[in-house]
KEPADO-632106 format. One record per residue (C-alpha): residue number from 1; chain; x, y, z. Coordinates in pm, 1 decimal, padded with zeros to 6 digits, m for minus. Layout:
<rs>
   num   cadena         c1         c2         c3
   NUM        A          X          Y          Z
...
</rs>
This chain:
<rs>
   num   cadena         c1         c2         c3
     1        A    03403.6   m07124.9   m09863.4
     2        A    03252.5   m06945.5   m10165.9
     3        A    03444.4   m06668.3   m10339.0
     4        A    03339.6   m06321.7   m10226.7
     5        A    03294.1   m06021.9   m10455.4
     6        A    03428.8   m05668.8   m10406.3
     7        A    03111.4   m05542.8   m10236.7
     8        A    03124.6   m05825.1   m09980.7
     9        A    03486.3   m05742.7   m09897.8
    10        A    03391.1   m05376.0   m09856.9
    11        A    03124.9   m05486.2   m09607.8
    12        A    03390.1   m05686.1   m09418.3
    13        A    03614.6   m05378.0   m09416.1
    14        A    03321.4   m05176.0   m09276.9
    15        A    03283.2   m05433.9   m09000.0
    16        A    03655.3   m05390.9   m08938.0
    17        A    03596.2   m05016.8   m08894.9
    18        A    03342.3   m05094.7   m08621.4
    19        A    03577.8   m05345.2   m08453.3
    20        A    03865.8   m05094.5   m08463.0
    21        A    03647.3   m04825.7   m08309.5
    22        A    03552.1   m05065.1   m08029.8
    23        A    03915.0   m05160.4   m07966.6
    24        A    04012.9   m04795.2   m07913.6
    25        A    03746.1   m04739.8   m07647.2
    26        A    03795.3   m04905.7   m07305.5
    27        A    03495.2   m05115.8   m07206.4
    28        A    03383.7   m05204.3   m07559.4
    29        A    03519.8   m05529.1   m07700.0
    30        A    03625.5   m05573.7   m08060.0
    31        A    03538.7   m05940.6   m08011.2
    32        A    03184.0   m05842.8   m07915.9
    33        A    03146.4   m05636.2   m08233.6
    34        A    03284.4   m05927.7   m08438.2
    35        A    03025.6   m06154.3   m08275.1
    36        A    02739.5   m05909.9   m08333.1
    37        A    02838.3   m05857.3   m08697.1
    38        A    02845.7   m06232.3   m08765.5
    39        A    03215.4   m06280.6   m08848.3
    40        A    03347.4   m06401.8   m08511.6
    41        A    03364.8   m06774.1   m08595.3
    42        A    03528.9   m06711.7   m08933.0
    43        A    03781.6   m06476.2   m08771.2
    44        A    03878.2   m06730.7   m08505.5
    45        A    03896.7   m07013.4   m08760.1
    46        A    04118.0   m06804.6   m08989.3
    47        A    04351.9   m06710.7   m08703.2
    48        A    04375.5   m07073.2   m08586.4
    49        A    04453.9   m07190.1   m08938.1
    50        A    04745.8   m06952.1   m08994.9
    51        A    05083.6   m07124.1   m08981.4
    52        A    05406.8   m07163.3   m09175.2
    53        A    05230.3   m07406.3   m09409.1
    54        A    05143.5   m07090.8   m09604.1
    55        A    05496.9   m07084.9   m09746.8
    56        A    05483.3   m07455.3   m09837.5
    57        A    05165.4   m07406.5   m10041.5
    58        A    05310.3   m07088.4   m10192.7
    59        A    05616.3   m07280.9   m10309.0
    60        A    05416.7   m07575.0   m10452.6
    61        A    05100.5   m07410.8   m10588.3
    62        A    05172.6   m07039.3   m10600.8
    63        A    05097.8   m06732.7   m10387.1
    64        A    04731.3   m06703.2   m10489.5
    65        A    04660.5   m07063.1   m10389.8
    66        A    04814.1   m07005.9   m10045.6
    67        A    04629.5   m06673.3   m10011.5
    68        A    04296.7   m06842.6   m10088.2
    69        A    04365.6   m07151.6   m09873.6
    70        A    04428.1   m06938.9   m09563.2
    71        A    04135.3   m06702.1   m09632.0
    72        A    04370.7   m06405.5   m09623.2
    73        A    04150.0   m06184.5   m09840.1
    74        A    03894.2   m06187.0   m09557.8
    75        A    04160.3   m06114.9   m09295.9
    76        A    04322.9   m05842.8   m09506.4
    77        A    03992.1   m05660.7   m09569.4
    78        A    03904.9   m05681.6   m09200.2
    79        A    04245.6   m05555.4   m09083.0
    80        A    04236.2   m05265.7   m09331.2
    81        A    03910.0   m05152.0   m09170.9
    82        A    04045.8   m05201.3   m08818.0
    83        A    04365.9   m05010.0   m08897.6
    84        A    04188.1   m04713.9   m09059.5
    85        A    03948.5   m04690.5   m08766.0
    86        A    04218.6   m04704.0   m08497.7
    87        A    04439.7   m04446.3   m08672.8
    88        A    04142.9   m04213.4   m08728.7
    89        A    04005.1   m04234.0   m08375.9
    90        A    04331.8   m04241.9   m08181.4
    91        A    04413.5   m03876.6   m08254.6
    92        A    04059.5   m03770.4   m08162.1
    93        A    04059.9   m03957.5   m07831.3
    94        A    04412.5   m03837.2   m07745.8
    95        A    04299.7   m03479.3   m07804.7
    96        A    03981.7   m03525.9   m07601.0
    97        A    04178.5   m03680.9   m07312.9
    98        A    04399.6   m03372.6   m07300.7
    99        A    04113.9   m03122.2   m07332.2
   100        A    03823.6   m03290.2   m07149.9
   101        A    03982.0   m03560.7   m06929.5
   102        A    03703.2   m03581.8   m06668.9
   103        A    03428.4   m03620.3   m06929.9
   104        A    03621.4   m03881.2   m07130.7
   105        A    03717.2   m04089.7   m06825.6
   106        A    03357.7   m04064.6   m06698.7
   107        A    03234.3   m04200.7   m07032.0
   108        A    03486.5   m04486.7   m07008.0
   109        A    03381.0   m04548.1   m06646.1
   110        A    03019.0   m04589.4   m06754.3
   111        A    03124.7   m04825.5   m07033.2
   112        A    03314.9   m05051.6   m06795.9
   113        A    03040.0   m05053.8   m06529.1
   114        A    02791.5   m05163.5   m06796.1
   115        A    03040.3   m05424.6   m06922.1
   116        A    03067.6   m05564.1   m06567.9
   117        A    02690.4   m05604.4   m06550.7
   118        A    02679.9   m05756.8   m06900.3
   119        A    02957.6   m06011.7   m06841.6
   120        A    02831.1   m06108.1   m06492.6
   121        A    02486.0   m06178.6   m06638.0
   122        A    02638.3   m06443.1   m06865.8
   123        A    02738.4   m06658.3   m06566.2
   124        A    02491.2   m06949.8   m06547.7
   125        A    02555.9   m07046.4   m06187.3
   126        A    02770.6   m06937.3   m05895.0
   127        A    02969.3   m07168.3   m05671.3
   128        A    03269.2   m07141.5   m05439.9
   129        A    03518.1   m07154.3   m05729.2
   130        A    03336.2   m06869.7   m05906.9
   131        A    03331.5   m06652.5   m05594.0
   132        A    03697.3   m06726.3   m05517.9
   133        A    03798.1   m06647.0   m05878.2
   134        A    03599.2   m06323.4   m05868.3
   135        A    03759.3   m06216.4   m05539.0
   136        A    04115.1   m06297.1   m05645.8
   137        A    04063.7   m06115.7   m05977.0
   138        A    03929.0   m05803.2   m05800.6
   139        A    04221.7   m05792.5   m05556.9
   140        A    04483.8   m05856.0   m05827.4
   141        A    04329.9   m05604.1   m06066.7
   142        A    04302.1   m05333.6   m05800.8
   143        A    04659.3   m05397.3   m05687.5
   144        A    04783.8   m05348.7   m06044.6
   145        A    04611.4   m05008.3   m06056.7
   146        A    04787.1   m04874.2   m05747.4
   147        A    05143.0   m05002.1   m05786.0
   148        A    05407.4   m04812.1   m05980.5
   149        A    05439.1   m04957.5   m06333.7
   150        A    05746.3   m05172.1   m06389.5
   151        A    05782.2   m05029.0   m06737.0
   152        A    05631.9   m04773.2   m06969.1
   153        A    05501.7   m04786.6   m07323.3
   154        A    05826.1   m04618.8   m07428.2
   155        A    06022.7   m04933.3   m07342.7
   156        A    06049.6   m05213.0   m07599.1
   157        A    05974.4   m05505.5   m07368.7
   158        A    05669.4   m05333.7   m07216.1
   159        A    05528.2   m05248.9   m07560.3
   160        A    05568.2   m05611.7   m07668.9
   161        A    05405.4   m05733.8   m07345.6
   162        A    05116.0   m05486.6   m07382.9
   163        A    05049.0   m05607.7   m07737.0
   164        A    05079.3   m05970.0   m07624.8
   165        A    04815.4   m05925.2   m07351.8
   166        A    04577.5   m05677.9   m07520.4
   167        A    04517.9   m05898.4   m07824.6
   168        A    04284.9   m06125.2   m07626.4
   169        A    04015.5   m05866.9   m07705.9
   170        A    04012.0   m06022.6   m08054.0
   171        A    03966.6   m06371.6   m07910.1
   172        A    03675.0   m06355.4   m07667.4
   173        A    03362.4   m06139.5   m07684.5
   174        A    03331.0   m05927.3   m07372.5
   175        A    03699.8   m05840.6   m07325.5
   176        A    03821.7   m05496.3   m07425.8
   177        A    04180.1   m05465.2   m07546.1
   178        A    04179.3   m05095.1   m07461.2
   179        A    04055.4   m05182.9   m07112.8
   180        A    04348.2   m05420.5   m07063.4
   181        A    04587.2   m05146.8   m07179.1
   182        A    04426.4   m04922.4   m06917.8
   183        A    04480.7   m05188.6   m06654.0
   184        A    04848.1   m05209.3   m06752.5
   185        A    04881.0   m04830.9   m06743.5
   186        A    04967.0   m04824.5   m07114.2
   187        A    04648.6   m04690.7   m07274.4
   188        A    04734.7   m04321.1   m07307.0
   189        A    05089.7   m04408.4   m07414.8
   190        A    04976.0   m04642.2   m07693.3
   191        A    04716.8   m04390.5   m07813.4
   192        A    04995.3   m04130.5   m07809.4
   193        A    05219.6   m04353.5   m08023.0
   194        A    04946.9   m04391.7   m08286.1
   195        A    04891.0   m04014.6   m08280.6
   196        A    05266.6   m03965.3   m08320.3
   197        A    05263.3   m04199.6   m08622.2
   198        A    04985.1   m03999.3   m08787.1
   199        A    05165.7   m03671.2   m08714.7
   200        A    05486.3   m03812.2   m08863.4
   201        A    05303.6   m03907.3   m09182.7
   202        A    05130.8   m03569.5   m09211.2
   203        A    05445.1   m03361.6   m09148.1
   204        A    05682.3   m03605.2   m09322.9
   205        A    05906.0   m03585.6   m09016.4
   206        A    06123.6   m03895.6   m09062.6
   207        A    06249.7   m03898.8   m08701.8
   208        A    05898.1   m03882.0   m08559.8
   209        A    05764.9   m04130.8   m08816.5
   210        A    06029.9   m04400.1   m08774.5
   211        A    06025.0   m04375.6   m08393.4
   212        A    05646.1   m04425.9   m08390.0
   213        A    05659.1   m04695.9   m08658.7
   214        A    05920.7   m04889.0   m08460.0
   215        A    05697.5   m04882.9   m08151.3
   216        A    05389.4   m04985.0   m08350.0
   217        A    05579.7   m05280.1   m08500.2
   218        A    05697.4   m05392.3   m08154.9
   219        A    05339.6   m05371.5   m08023.7
   220        A    05216.9   m05556.1   m08333.6
   221        A    05477.3   m05831.4   m08290.2
   222        A    05354.5   m05885.0   m07934.5
   223        A    04997.6   m05899.9   m08061.7
   224        A    05084.4   m06159.9   m08328.2
   225        A    05262.2   m06382.6   m08076.5
   226        A    04981.1   m06333.7   m07825.6
   227        A    04702.1   m06419.3   m08066.3
   228        A    04869.9   m06746.1   m08165.7
   229        A    04945.9   m06843.7   m07805.6
   230        A    04610.3   m06742.2   m07656.0
   231        A    04363.1   m06829.0   m07931.6
   232        A    04340.0   m07205.1   m07875.0
   233        A    04389.6   m07187.4   m07498.1
   234        A    04131.7   m06918.4   m07429.2
   235        A    03873.7   m07063.9   m07664.3
   236        A    03914.1   m07404.6   m07498.0
   237        A    03875.0   m07248.8   m07153.7
   238        A    03575.9   m07044.6   m07268.9
   239        A    03414.9   m07361.8   m07403.2
   240        A    03477.0   m07589.3   m07103.6
   241        A    03516.3   m07343.2   m06812.7
   242        A    03297.1   m07056.6   m06929.0
   243        A    03157.3   m06957.6   m06587.9
   244        A    03500.6   m06940.7   m06426.3
   245        A    03642.7   m06730.6   m06709.3
   246        A    03346.8   m06492.3   m06691.2
   247        A    03384.3   m06461.7   m06313.1
   248        A    03754.3   m06377.1   m06356.2
   249        A    03674.4   m06119.7   m06624.7
   250        A    03409.0   m05961.5   m06404.1
   251        A    03654.1   m05939.9   m06115.6
   252        A    03927.3   m05784.3   m06329.5
   253        A    03688.5   m05515.0   m06450.1
   254        A    03558.9   m05440.1   m06099.1
   255        A    03910.9   m05401.3   m05959.0
   256        A    04020.3   m05185.4   m06251.8
   257        A    03745.0   m04927.5   m06199.6
   258        A    03998.4   m04751.3   m05977.9
   259        A    04213.8   m04692.7   m06287.0
   260        A    03931.3   m04522.0   m06477.7
   261        A    03800.1   m04307.4   m06190.2
   262        A    03781.0   m03954.5   m06340.3
   263        A    03926.2   m03759.4   m06045.0
   264        A    04294.5   m03821.8   m05975.3
   265        A    04580.9   m03677.4   m05776.6
   266        A    04926.3   m03721.3   m05932.3
   267        A    05175.7   m03876.3   m05692.1
   268        A    05468.7   m03913.8   m05929.8
   269        A    05565.6   m03792.4   m06277.3
   270        A    05789.5   m03934.9   m06548.7
   271        A    05955.6   m03784.0   m06856.7
   272        A    05832.2   m03914.0   m07192.3
   273        A    06019.7   m03937.6   m07523.8
   274        A    05945.1   m03569.7   m07597.0
   275        A    06091.3   m03452.0   m07266.6
   276        A    05749.2   m03373.1   m07120.8
   277        A    05647.1   m03446.7   m06762.5
   278        A    05346.4   m03680.4   m06757.7
   279        A    05177.6   m03870.0   m06470.1
   280        A    05333.4   m04202.8   m06373.3
   281        A    05153.4   m04281.3   m06048.6
   282        A    04812.3   m04146.6   m05948.0
   283        A    04553.6   m04207.2   m05679.2
   284        A    04176.7   m04172.4   m05697.0
   285        A    04022.4   m03891.8   m05493.9
   286        A    03671.4   m03759.4   m05429.3
   287        A    03547.2   m03484.8   m05663.1
   288        A    03547.7   m03217.4   m05391.8
   289        A    03920.4   m03283.1   m05329.8
   290        A    04006.1   m03239.5   m05698.5
   291        A    04243.4   m02954.3   m05782.6
   292        A    04024.9   m02772.3   m06034.0
   293        A    03666.4   m02781.0   m06156.3
   294        A    03535.0   m03137.5   m06096.0
   295        A    03253.7   m03101.3   m06354.6
   296        A    03036.7   m03340.0   m06153.2
   297        A    02718.2   m03291.9   m06359.0
   298        A    02899.5   m03348.5   m06688.4
   299        A    03075.9   m03651.1   m06540.0
   300        A    02743.7   m03808.8   m06441.8
   301        A    02592.7   m03739.5   m06785.1
   302        A    02885.9   m03889.7   m06974.5
   303        A    02898.1   m04192.8   m06742.0
   304        A    02528.7   m04258.6   m06810.4
   305        A    02585.5   m04223.9   m07186.7
   306        A    02873.8   m04473.4   m07162.2
   307        A    02658.9   m04716.5   m06965.6
   308        A    02375.0   m04691.9   m07217.4
   309        A    02616.7   m04751.9   m07506.7
   310        A    02692.6   m05102.1   m07376.6
   311        A    02323.3   m05156.9   m07302.1
   312        A    02235.2   m05081.7   m07667.3
   313        A    02512.3   m05313.3   m07793.3
   314        A    02382.1   m05588.1   m07565.0
   315        A    02030.4   m05547.9   m07701.8
   316        A    02159.9   m05565.8   m08060.2
   317        A    02360.3   m05879.3   m07980.5
   318        A    02062.1   m06048.0   m07812.5
   319        A    01831.6   m05958.6   m08100.8
   320        A    02078.6   m06102.1   m08352.0
   321        A    02113.0   m06419.5   m08145.3
   322        A    01734.6   m06461.0   m08126.6
   323        A    01702.8   m06408.3   m08503.5
   324        A    01964.0   m06677.3   m08573.9
   325        A    01786.1   m06925.8   m08348.4
   326        A    01451.0   m06882.2   m08528.0
</rs>
């Protein structure tokens, strides 16, 4: 691989900004953005290549040789962009969720509906196995949305597990890490942790900062383990059992629509780290049963905008694919 210059690494960091933005929004896949921007194969190859051999080369040939051998300049530039994007957007989304929850969830709902259509269209043929996989995935996904969570994002093991599972968004185009966090019931908590980290940095509150940093590191450790465990397995399955994987993904998204439904009734609360009462268990209700203004017109508008966002991304991806084939 030829040596890149500073401008090329800045472009990679900019692509990381786009991937990070996608990873914060449920329904948009960071893997899809990586594919559209033309760095997906290099990203997967770099992740696959990472191992403890880095330290062997470092010892024998020096740090720079190991850095270059494992293409870490590319990975570092990309992760810088992803990190900046996530930290910047997390506070905004957290604020919007508190102020305009129905509009934000409606936007997410439209994103996921469009993602369902997009992923289902990639299935070449349907057979009994596809239909069975779709059905099981819908039932399992819906069941996860209605049961009381076994843990919360405040607990160490749940944070690690959430990071472990959500990282598959970086492996396969079409899967949203934020969507998986939603499915696990951890999305708002993880966004809150990132917001807490930013607040700790701004106010120089050491207690707030170290508590958030600890949680981010636990989540990150889960992600690192997950990406090494899942990368080869999922790519192999995507290569040899693509239709089945796509059917399962479609089913998971269909079942999880219940989680993103904008109008909810709180059945049970829990106390977070700040001593505040926040929803633990909710059920979807019709807009006219909602306790407050249901903002139906705004909900429809934002859902349509969310749907069209995925439609535009799909068109860009298809156009890029057609250009590469010419």
